[in-house]
N, C-alpha and C positions, 0 to 999 in steps of 0.2 A: 836744261843745264844752266841757262842764264839766271833763272830763278834761284837755283841752288847756290850759285856764286853770290848773288845779292844777299841771300840769307846768311851765308858765311860771313859776309862783310858786316851785316847787322850785328851778328854775334861778336865780332871783333870790336866794333865800336862800343857795344854795350859792356863788354867785359874788360876793355882796355888791353886785350891781348890778341895777337893775330890768330886766326882760326882757319884752318883748311881741313875739310873733311877727308879723312883717308878711307873711310868705309861708311856705309849706311845700310840699314835694313828696315823693311816695312814692319810695322807693328800695329797693334790695335789702337785706335784713336776715336772710338765711338762710331755711330752709324752715319755721321754727317761728313766728316773730314778725312783726308788722307793723313797718315801719321808715319813718321820715320824716326829712327834712333840714329843720330849722327855721331860718329867718333872721329877724333883727331889725334894729334900727337900728345904724348904724356898721359894717355888715358882720359883726356877730356871728352865728355859726351854731353849731348843735348837732345831733348825730345822736341820734335818739330811737327806741328800740324799745319796743313795747307789746304787751300780751297780756292775757288774763283774769287775775283775781286769783290763780289757782292758780300763776301764773308768778313770783310774788314771790320764792320761794326760788331759782328758776333765775337771776333777775337778781342776787340777793345773791351767789350762787356765782360768777357771771360777774364781778361787781365785784371779789371777793376775788382771783380769778385774774388779772385785768388789773392790779390793784394790785401783786401779787407780781411779775409779769413786768416791769412798768414800773419797779419799785424796783431791779432789777438794773442799770438804765442801760446795757444792752447792745444794745437795739434799740428801734425806734419802736413804741410800743403806745399806743392811745388812752387818754387820761386819763378817769377816771370822774368825772363832775360830780355826779350824784345818782341815786338809785334808790329805789323804794318803791311805794306804792299810793295812787291818788287817792281822793277822797271817793266817787267813783262805782264804785270797785272795779277800776279798770284798773291792772294792774301795769306798771311802766315802768323803764327805765334810760336815763339821759342821758349821752352820751359826747362827748368832744372831736370836733368835726367835722374829718375829714381827707379832703381831696379826693384820690381815688385813681384809678388807671387809666393811670399813666405807665409807661414802660419803664425798668427799672433794672438794676443789677448783681446777678445771681443769686449770683455769687461772694461778694459782700458780705453777702447774706442768710445764706448758709451759714456765713460767719465769725461773724456776730452770734449765730446760734443756738448755735454751738460755744462762744462766750463765755458765753452764758446757761447752757449745760449744765455749765459749770465751777462754777456756783453750786450748792452742795450743802447738804443738810439733815442732821439727826441721825437721821432715820428714813425709811422708805419709807411713803408715804401722804400724808395731808393732815389738817389739824386738824378738818375737818368733811367730811361726805359732800357731793358735788356732782353734776354731771350730764354725760353724754356724749350730746349731742343732747337728746332728751326723757327718756332713760333715766337713772334714778338711778345714780350711780357711787359705790360704797362705798369708803371709805378706811380710817381708823384709823391707828395707828402700829405699824409692823412693823420689826424689826431684820433680818429675813431677806427678801431680794427674792423668792426662789422661792416662799416661803410666801405672801407678799403677792399675787404674780401668780396663784398657784393659787387662793387663796380669794376675793380681792376683785375679780379681773378675770375670768379664764376660768371659774372655778367658778360665779360668780354669773351670768354670761351663759349658761352651759349650763343652769342652773336656770330662767332666764327662757325660754330656747328650748324646754325640755321643756314648760313651762306653755303655750307658744304652739303646741305640736303638732309640734315638730321632735325626732325621735328620732335620737340619735347613740350607739349602744351602746358604741362605743370611747372615749367621752369620759372615763370613769373610768380606763381604762388610760392615756390620755395624761396626765391629771392626776397619776397615781401615779408617772410616770416623768419629770416635768419636769426633775428634777435633771440628767438625762443631757444636756440641751441647754446646760448651763452648766459643763461640765467645763473647768477651767482658766480660768474667767472669773468674776470677782467684781465685779459692777456696783456703782457708788456711787449714793447717792440724789441724782441731779441734779434741778434744777428743770425740769419739763417743761411744754411747751405743752399736750400731752395730746390735741389734736384737730387735728393739723397736716396739713391737705391743702390743695390749691390754692385752695379756696374760702375759706380762713381766712388767706391771706397774699397780699400785693399790694405795689404800689409807689405812692408819692405821685406827683403830677403832675411833681415835680422828680426822681423816680427813687429816692427813699429807701425802703428796705424797710420794710414794716409787717406786723405780725401781730396778730390779734384773735380773738375768740370762743374763748377757751381752755377746756380742761377740766383745769386745772392740778393737779399733785401732784408729789411727789418719787418718782422711779423711775429705771429704766434708760434712759439717753439713747437707746439704740437703738430704743426704741418710737416716739419722735418721727420718727426717720429712716425707720423701716419704713413708717409710715403715709403719708409723703410719696409713696411709690411705689405705693400701692394703686390709685390712679385715674390711672395714666399717668405719674406721676413729675414731679418738678421738672426744670428745666433742668440738664443735666450740670454746668454751672459751679457750681451750688449745692452739689453733693456734693464737688466739687474744693475749693471754698472751705472747707467744713466740715472735710475731711480735712487741709487745710493747718494748721488750728488744733488739731484734736482727732481724730486718726485712730481708726477703728473697729477693734474686735477681729476677728481672722480668722474667728471663728465666727458672725459676724453673718448670713452668707448663709442659714444654717439658721434662726436665731432670727427673721429677718425674717418668714418665713411663720408662725411661731408667734405673733409679736406681732400680725400682721394678722388672725389668727383671731379675736382679741378684737373687732375692728371688723366682720369678716364676721358674727359672731354678733349683734353689736349692730344691724347693718343688717337682719338677718333679723328681730330682735325689733321693730324699728321699722317695716319695710316689707314683710316677708315675701318671697315670690317666690323667685327663683333663688339668693338669698344662702344659703338653707338647704343646697342642693346644693353650693354652693361651700364652705361650712363643713365638710360631710361629707367632701368630697374632700381638704380641707386636713388634717383629722384623720388620714385614711388615709395621706396622703403623709408626714406627720410621724412616724407610727408605723413606716413603712417606713424612713425615715432613721434612726430610733432604733436599728434592728437593726444598723446599720453603725458605731455608736459603740463 
C-alpha cells in the first residue's frame, strides 16, 4: 500500500494535480513486470508497471525510448508521466492510459513506422545501454553499421549464449563474414522501435495504431521489419503500407534471417529450450547462403 501511495504522489507531482486512485485493476504488462490500470476522480486514469528495485534502470531506459519515439510525432506512443523508485523499494513507470483492443488499419501502422524510420541520427547505437526484454542491450556510438551489429548485437548475444551452455562453433565464422550480407547496401541510422513484435503494437478502441515497450536505438530499419515476422508476422497490409512510403532493399530476404538471429539468441538466453537449436540452424543456413554471394 505504501508503494501505491508513493506512486499516486509521483503522478500528482508530474501532472500538477492531486491524484488519489479510487480503483485499480490488473492488466497485461508483458512477461517481466506487474501492470495495473489506476483510475481516479473525473475519469483520470494511468497505466502503471511495477517491479523490484532492480528494474529502475529498465524503466528509465523504457522512458527514454518512448520519449524518443513519441517526439517524432509519426505514431501514437504512450506519454511517460513519471518513473522511479518508491520509499519501499518498488520500481515503477507511469504511462498515459490508452484503451486498446480495437480493430484498425494495418496499412496505416506500416506507413507510420516508415515515417518514423525516416528520422535518422548521426551514429548507430544509443546514448546509453538499454534492454531487450530483461537482457542488457549494449549500444555506444558507431559510424559503421556492420561493426555495430557484429559487436553490440550478435557478438554479445553469442557471448551470453556460450555462458548459458549453447555451443555454436560456426558463430565466429559468421561474425567474420557479416560484410557479405551487405554488398551494395548501406543502411542509414534510422530511429528504431527495437522490439517490434505483435505483443508491442496494437490499436486503440477507435482504431488508431499504437506502439509501446521499445528497445530503441539508431540502426538499420530492416531489423524492425524482420522482427515483425518472427512470430507469425503482421497483417500483409502492414508491409504494403510500409513499402508505399519506404520500400525495402532487395537483399532484405537474406538479412531478415540474419537480423532475427539476434532475437533467437536473446530468447535462448532468456528462456532456453528450442531457441538454441533454432539459432544453430539459422547460423548454418546463413553460412550456406554466404557461399552463393
